[in-house]
matplotlib code that plots the C-alpha trace (Angstrom):
import matplotlib.pyplot as plt

x = [174.7, 171.9, 173.9, 173.0, 170.5, 172.2, 170.9, 172.7, 176.0, 179.3, 182.5, 184.7, 187.8, 190.0, 191.6, 189.3, 188.7, 187.5, 184.1, 180.7, 179.7, 182.3, 180.0, 177.2, 179.6, 181.2, 177.7, 177.1, 180.2, 179.2, 175.6, 177.4, 179.5, 176.7, 174.9, 177.6, 176.6, 172.8, 171.4, 169.5, 167.0, 167.1, 163.0, 163.5, 166.8, 164.5, 161.9, 164.5, 166.1, 164.3, 162.4, 159.2, 158.7, 157.3, 160.3, 162.8, 161.5, 161.1, 164.8, 165.9, 164.3, 165.3, 169.1, 168.7, 167.1, 169.2, 166.5, 165.5, 162.3, 161.1, 159.3, 157.5, 156.4, 155.3, 152.1, 154.5, 152.1, 152.3, 150.0, 146.5, 146.9, 150.0, 153.8, 155.4, 158.5, 161.7, 163.1, 166.8, 166.5, 170.1, 171.7, 174.8, 177.4, 179.7, 183.4, 183.9, 187.6, 188.6, 190.9, 191.0, 188.0, 185.3, 183.0, 180.6, 179.8, 179.4, 177.0, 175.1, 174.5, 173.8, 171.0, 169.5, 169.3, 167.5, 166.9, 168.6, 167.5, 169.1, 172.8, 174.5, 177.6, 180.3, 181.3, 177.7, 176.3, 178.6, 177.6, 177.4, 174.5, 172.7, 172.9, 171.8, 169.2, 168.3, 168.1, 166.6, 163.9, 163.1, 163.5, 160.9, 158.5, 158.6, 157.6, 154.4, 153.4, 154.9, 156.0, 157.1, 159.6, 160.2, 161.0, 163.2, 165.3, 165.5, 166.8, 168.9, 172.4, 174.9, 176.8, 180.2, 181.6, 185.4, 188.6, 189.7, 189.9, 186.1, 184.7, 186.7, 185.3, 181.4, 182.2, 183.3, 180.2, 178.1, 180.0, 178.5, 175.1, 176.6, 177.4, 173.9, 171.9, 170.3, 170.1, 170.5, 173.8, 173.5, 176.1, 178.5, 179.3, 181.8, 182.5, 186.4, 187.1, 190.6, 193.9, 194.7, 191.7, 192.6, 189.6, 187.3, 189.8, 189.7, 185.9, 185.6, 184.6, 187.8, 190.9, 189.6, 185.9, 185.8, 186.5, 183.0, 181.4, 178.1, 176.9, 179.3, 177.2, 173.7, 175.5, 177.3, 174.2, 172.5, 175.1, 175.2, 171.6, 171.8, 175.3, 175.8, 177.4, 180.9, 182.4, 185.3, 187.4, 188.0, 190.4, 190.5, 193.6, 194.2, 196.8, 198.0, 200.5, 201.8, 199.7, 199.1, 197.4, 197.8, 197.7, 195.1, 194.4, 192.7, 188.8, 189.2, 190.8, 189.2, 190.2, 188.8, 189.1, 189.7, 193.0, 194.5, 197.9, 198.5, 200.4, 201.3, 203.3, 206.7, 207.4, 210.8, 210.6, 209.0, 205.4, 203.8, 202.4, 199.6, 198.0, 195.7, 194.2, 193.1, 190.9, 189.9, 189.1, 190.9, 190.1, 193.2, 196.2, 198.1, 201.8, 204.5, 207.8, 208.8, 205.7, 203.5, 205.7, 205.7, 201.9, 201.8, 203.8, 201.7, 198.8, 199.4, 201.0, 197.7, 195.5, 198.1, 197.9, 194.3, 195.1, 197.8, 195.3, 193.3, 193.0, 194.2, 197.2, 198.3, 198.3, 200.4, 202.9, 203.2, 203.1, 206.0, 208.2, 207.6, 208.3, 212.2, 212.8, 212.4, 215.0, 213.5, 216.0, 219.0, 219.5, 223.0, 223.9, 222.5, 223.3, 220.1, 218.7, 215.1, 216.2, 217.6, 215.5, 212.7, 214.1, 215.9, 212.1, 209.8, 208.9, 206.9, 204.7, 202.0, 199.6, 198.7, 195.2, 193.8, 196.3, 196.2, 199.9, 202.0, 205.3, 208.0, 208.8, 212.3, 212.1, 214.5, 217.6, 217.0, 213.4, 212.0, 208.5, 206.5, 202.6, 199.9, 197.9, 194.4, 193.4, 195.4, 195.8, 198.1, 199.5, 197.3, 196.6, 199.8, 200.1, 203.6, 202.7, 202.7, 201.2, 203.4, 203.8, 202.3, 205.8, 207.0, 203.8, 204.3, 208.0, 207.3, 204.0, 201.9, 198.5, 197.0, 195.7, 192.3, 190.1, 188.2, 190.6, 190.8, 194.8, 196.9, 200.0, 202.9, 205.9, 208.5, 210.1, 214.0, 214.0, 212.7, 214.4, 213.3, 209.9, 209.9, 210.6, 208.2, 205.5, 206.0, 205.9, 209.4, 210.0, 208.1, 208.2, 210.0, 207.8, 207.8, 204.7, 200.9, 199.2, 195.6, 196.4, 199.6, 201.1, 204.0, 205.9, 207.3, 210.1, 211.4, 215.1, 216.3, 213.1, 210.6, 207.8, 206.7, 204.6, 201.6, 198.3, 195.7, 193.8, 195.5, 194.8, 198.2, 199.3, 202.4, 202.3, 204.4, 207.0, 208.9, 212.2, 211.3, 208.2, 206.8, 203.9, 201.6, 199.7, 197.2, 196.0, 192.7, 190.0, 186.7, 184.4, 182.0, 182.5, 181.6, 179.5, 180.6, 178.8, 180.9, 181.1, 182.9]
y = [104.6, 102.9, 101.3, 97.7, 97.1, 96.8, 93.1, 92.4, 94.3, 93.9, 95.7, 94.8, 95.0, 92.2, 92.6, 92.4, 95.0, 94.6, 96.6, 95.8, 94.1, 91.3, 89.0, 89.6, 89.1, 85.9, 84.6, 85.4, 84.1, 80.8, 80.5, 81.2, 78.3, 75.9, 77.2, 75.6, 72.3, 72.5, 70.8, 72.5, 70.9, 72.2, 73.0, 75.2, 76.8, 77.9, 79.1, 81.4, 82.7, 82.4, 84.8, 84.3, 83.0, 86.3, 88.2, 86.0, 85.7, 89.6, 90.1, 87.4, 89.1, 92.4, 91.3, 89.7, 92.6, 95.1, 97.2, 98.1, 99.4, 96.4, 95.1, 98.3, 98.4, 94.9, 93.0, 91.7, 91.4, 89.5, 86.7, 87.4, 85.5, 87.9, 86.6, 85.0, 87.1, 85.3, 86.4, 87.0, 86.8, 85.7, 86.3, 84.4, 85.3, 82.3, 82.7, 79.5, 80.3, 80.9, 78.4, 74.7, 76.0, 73.8, 77.0, 75.4, 72.1, 74.6, 76.7, 73.8, 72.8, 76.1, 76.3, 73.3, 74.5, 77.4, 78.4, 79.2, 82.6, 83.5, 82.2, 84.0, 83.0, 86.0, 85.0, 85.7, 88.0, 90.9, 92.4, 95.6, 94.4, 92.8, 95.9, 98.1, 95.7, 93.4, 95.8, 98.1, 95.8, 95.5, 99.4, 99.7, 97.3, 98.5, 102.6, 100.6, 99.7, 95.8, 95.5, 92.4, 93.7, 96.8, 94.5, 92.1, 95.0, 96.2, 92.7, 91.4, 89.8, 88.8, 85.9, 85.8, 82.4, 82.9, 84.6, 87.6, 89.6, 88.1, 89.4, 92.9, 92.9, 92.8, 94.9, 97.5, 97.3, 97.5, 100.4, 102.4, 102.3, 104.7, 107.3, 106.9, 107.2, 103.5, 102.5, 100.0, 98.8, 94.4, 92.9, 90.2, 86.6, 84.9, 81.2, 80.8, 79.4, 81.0, 80.5, 82.8, 83.9, 86.6, 88.4, 85.7, 84.6, 88.1, 87.8, 84.2, 82.3, 80.4, 80.0, 77.0, 75.6, 72.1, 68.9, 68.1, 71.0, 69.1, 69.6, 72.7, 74.8, 74.5, 75.7, 78.5, 79.8, 79.3, 81.2, 83.9, 84.6, 84.7, 85.7, 89.4, 92.1, 94.1, 97.0, 97.1, 100.3, 100.3, 102.1, 104.1, 103.7, 106.2, 105.6, 108.7, 107.5, 109.4, 108.5, 104.7, 101.9, 98.9, 95.8, 93.6, 95.3, 93.1, 93.6, 95.7, 98.7, 100.3, 103.6, 107.0, 110.3, 112.0, 112.3, 114.7, 115.2, 117.2, 120.4, 121.0, 117.8, 118.1, 116.0, 114.7, 113.4, 115.2, 115.8, 113.8, 116.2, 114.2, 111.5, 108.5, 107.2, 103.8, 103.6, 100.9, 99.9, 97.3, 96.2, 94.0, 95.0, 96.9, 96.0, 97.0, 94.7, 91.5, 89.8, 91.1, 90.3, 86.3, 86.9, 88.2, 85.2, 82.8, 84.1, 84.3, 80.5, 79.6, 81.2, 79.8, 76.0, 75.7, 72.0, 72.8, 74.9, 71.7, 72.8, 75.1, 72.8, 72.6, 76.5, 76.9, 74.4, 76.0, 79.6, 78.7, 76.9, 80.0, 82.4, 80.5, 80.8, 84.7, 85.9, 86.5, 84.8, 85.6, 89.6, 89.7, 87.2, 89.3, 92.6, 93.2, 96.3, 95.1, 93.1, 96.1, 97.6, 99.7, 102.7, 103.2, 103.5, 104.7, 107.9, 107.4, 110.4, 109.8, 111.4, 110.8, 110.4, 113.6, 115.7, 117.5, 117.6, 115.3, 113.6, 112.0, 108.7, 107.2, 103.7, 101.4, 100.5, 96.5, 96.4, 94.9, 94.7, 97.1, 96.6, 98.6, 96.4, 96.8, 93.7, 91.4, 88.4, 88.5, 85.6, 82.9, 83.9, 85.4, 88.7, 90.3, 93.8, 91.6, 91.8, 94.8, 95.8, 99.0, 100.3, 99.9, 101.3, 104.4, 104.7, 104.5, 106.7, 103.7, 102.6, 99.3, 98.0, 97.5, 97.0, 99.9, 102.6, 104.6, 103.5, 101.5, 99.6, 99.9, 97.5, 96.2, 92.7, 92.7, 89.3, 85.8, 84.9, 87.6, 87.2, 83.5, 84.4, 86.7, 84.4, 82.1, 84.5, 84.2, 87.8, 90.7, 92.9, 95.8, 98.5, 101.7, 103.7, 104.0, 106.0, 107.6, 108.5, 107.4, 108.9, 107.1, 108.5, 105.6, 106.8, 104.7, 104.6, 101.1, 99.6, 99.3, 97.8, 97.8, 94.9, 95.9, 93.8, 94.5, 91.8, 89.0, 90.7, 91.5, 93.5, 95.0, 98.7, 100.3, 103.0, 105.8, 107.2, 110.6, 111.0, 110.2, 107.5, 108.6, 106.2, 108.0, 106.0, 107.3, 105.9, 105.6, 107.5, 104.8, 101.7, 98.2, 95.9, 92.1, 89.3, 87.7, 83.7, 83.0]
z = [91.0, 93.1, 96.4, 97.1, 100.2, 103.4, 103.4, 100.1, 100.0, 101.8, 101.3, 98.5, 100.9, 100.4, 103.7, 106.8, 109.1, 112.6, 113.3, 115.3, 111.9, 112.5, 113.7, 111.3, 108.4, 109.8, 110.2, 106.6, 104.9, 107.1, 105.4, 102.1, 103.0, 103.7, 100.6, 98.4, 99.7, 99.3, 96.7, 94.4, 91.9, 88.6, 88.9, 92.1, 90.1, 87.2, 89.3, 91.2, 87.8, 84.6, 82.6, 81.6, 78.1, 76.5, 77.8, 76.9, 73.3, 73.2, 74.4, 71.6, 68.8, 69.8, 69.8, 66.5, 65.0, 66.8, 67.5, 70.9, 70.1, 68.3, 71.4, 72.5, 68.7, 68.5, 70.2, 72.7, 76.0, 79.3, 79.5, 80.8, 84.2, 84.9, 84.2, 86.9, 87.9, 89.0, 92.3, 91.1, 87.3, 85.9, 82.4, 81.3, 79.0, 77.8, 76.3, 74.2, 73.6, 77.5, 79.2, 78.0, 75.5, 77.3, 77.1, 74.3, 76.3, 79.4, 77.3, 76.5, 80.1, 81.1, 78.3, 79.5, 82.9, 82.7, 78.9, 75.8, 75.4, 78.7, 77.8, 75.1, 73.4, 73.1, 69.8, 68.4, 70.9, 72.0, 76.0, 74.3, 72.1, 74.9, 76.8, 74.3, 72.6, 75.4, 78.4, 76.0, 75.4, 79.1, 79.5, 76.6, 78.0, 81.3, 80.1, 78.3, 81.9, 81.9, 86.1, 85.3, 82.8, 85.1, 88.3, 86.2, 84.9, 88.4, 89.6, 87.0, 87.7, 85.2, 85.5, 83.2, 82.3, 81.0, 81.8, 83.3, 80.0, 79.2, 82.9, 82.3, 78.8, 80.4, 83.2, 80.9, 78.9, 81.7, 83.2, 80.1, 81.9, 84.4, 81.7, 79.9, 83.5, 82.9, 86.7, 88.2, 86.8, 87.2, 89.6, 87.8, 89.1, 87.7, 86.4, 86.0, 82.6, 82.2, 82.9, 85.6, 87.1, 89.3, 89.5, 90.2, 92.9, 94.6, 94.7, 96.2, 93.0, 93.1, 90.5, 88.3, 87.7, 89.2, 87.6, 88.1, 86.2, 85.2, 88.8, 89.9, 87.3, 89.0, 92.6, 90.7, 89.5, 92.8, 94.6, 91.9, 93.0, 96.8, 97.3, 98.5, 96.4, 96.7, 94.9, 92.6, 91.7, 87.6, 86.2, 82.4, 80.2, 77.4, 74.8, 72.8, 70.0, 67.0, 63.6, 63.3, 64.7, 67.2, 64.7, 66.3, 69.8, 72.3, 72.4, 75.6, 73.9, 71.3, 69.0, 70.2, 68.6, 72.3, 73.0, 75.4, 76.6, 79.8, 78.4, 82.1, 82.5, 81.6, 78.4, 77.8, 74.0, 71.0, 70.7, 67.5, 64.7, 64.5, 67.1, 67.1, 70.8, 72.0, 75.2, 77.7, 81.2, 83.3, 86.6, 88.0, 86.5, 83.6, 82.7, 80.5, 79.9, 79.7, 81.2, 79.0, 76.1, 77.2, 77.6, 74.0, 72.5, 74.3, 73.5, 69.7, 70.2, 71.4, 68.7, 66.2, 67.6, 69.7, 69.9, 72.8, 74.8, 76.1, 79.5, 82.5, 83.6, 79.9, 79.3, 82.5, 81.7, 77.9, 79.3, 81.6, 79.2, 76.5, 79.5, 79.7, 75.9, 75.7, 77.4, 80.8, 82.4, 80.5, 81.1, 82.1, 79.5, 76.4, 75.0, 72.9, 73.7, 73.6, 76.8, 79.0, 81.7, 81.1, 82.2, 78.8, 77.2, 80.1, 81.9, 85.2, 86.4, 89.3, 91.5, 95.1, 96.5, 96.6, 95.0, 91.7, 91.7, 89.2, 90.9, 88.8, 90.0, 88.9, 87.6, 88.9, 86.4, 86.7, 86.2, 83.0, 83.8, 85.7, 86.9, 88.3, 90.2, 91.6, 93.5, 95.8, 93.0, 89.9, 87.9, 89.1, 92.8, 93.8, 95.9, 94.6, 96.7, 99.6, 103.3, 104.3, 107.9, 109.1, 110.0, 106.6, 105.1, 107.0, 105.9, 102.4, 102.9, 101.5, 102.8, 103.2, 99.8, 99.1, 95.9, 96.4, 98.0, 94.7, 94.5, 92.2, 93.7, 91.1, 91.5, 89.3, 88.2, 87.4, 85.2, 85.3, 88.6, 90.6, 89.1, 89.8, 93.8, 93.8, 92.3, 94.9, 97.6, 98.8, 98.5, 97.6, 94.3, 94.0, 95.4, 93.6, 94.8, 95.0, 92.7, 92.2, 88.3, 86.3, 83.2, 81.3, 78.3, 76.1, 73.9, 70.9, 69.6, 69.7, 70.8, 68.1, 70.4, 73.5, 75.3, 77.4, 78.8, 80.7, 82.8, 80.8, 77.3, 75.7, 73.0, 70.9, 71.0, 68.1, 69.0, 67.0, 67.2, 66.9, 69.0, 72.3, 73.3, 76.3, 78.5, 81.0, 83.8, 85.9, 88.2, 86.7, 88.6, 89.3, 90.7, 89.5, 91.1, 91.8, 93.7, 96.2, 95.8, 98.8]

ax = plt.figure().add_subplot(projection="3d")
ax.plot(x, y, z, "-o")
ax.set_aspect("equal")
plt.show()
């Protein structure tokens, strides 16, 4: 992957480090803060980010026809007086179902500000379709000698209006460009429309979109075009399960035939005679247990009764109330095996950084949710791992957590009361390990289902009494590029 230029890139590390560039970085941050208050006219914004009309139409037609060669085989050509190339061309994806479901209004505002052809409704155009046919259109025209198309393809940035799950979906599709050797990969900016928006918080785009969103959209697009670029680790997850399927999996999890079980690792249960696999990518966290079960119930309640989800605040109130009704706070009063600790169903192995050896890590008996966290933001901006002191880090063999260090922080939540104190940052979560790779083996028995989620997208994972299910997590070789909003 091509690295961003020195003038446009900064590190993705969430905790500042002192260096000779600190003063330069402080000046850059100050500049970006000032940019937030600069008034940008619609004409100036369009001149900076809008594609020439002939290219907008060509991209639209290629996507509609699902044919990336259509532009190259048609009479599409730049105007005779040479097409104007925007300084930082932007393409925008909007999820109208995110957060308070205000996406459709925001989509109309975006289309009015730049152009209809540069703003995509994700219920109509999937990001993989844009990448295959839209970017393919620019690449086809560039191969014919269209310098404007070539320059736009190289300088393009993406804006995602949605929650963490939507941002992860787009980042995952863009990551495929690395595998296809179609470089450069466009960096992503975030317009936070979700409930938690932890990815957005981590990269300076805020925890929610401003109440005065009409004027904020213009400023956000301007920031997306001028702000520096940082890096983010992404993590591949592979679920190998006995024959069967996950009902209604999240869009970030796809069926795959490439199932692999490491035979060199001790297996405590029985190997299934035949398997099915699901694969996906996450950027912030993966979790298993009670927190995912509450998220799953809330997710389906919101889909069944969308009139309840009329804003981020209402979402959080309903989520909290739903969590209180799920036994999250009544562990010791209930004998249902489904509410006991994860130790009953799960075995955890990890690989440490720069190590090829698996290490078994005990799961504390009282833990009912296990989270593997990449960023410093979880559950709407909380930092459950905590800002740990250096002597504690050394004692536990940990290192300072960063977003691009190739490590996941694994912690546990015991029950609702413990989770509540963690979320208000009165205490830290139960520290379990830091890992460069993770293997979970999950066994059934009295448990019929396990609940899992990644980046806010939950699902119900079926289990059997006879055979184990395996969850393998490892870092994706190529880092993602995210635009810093602060």
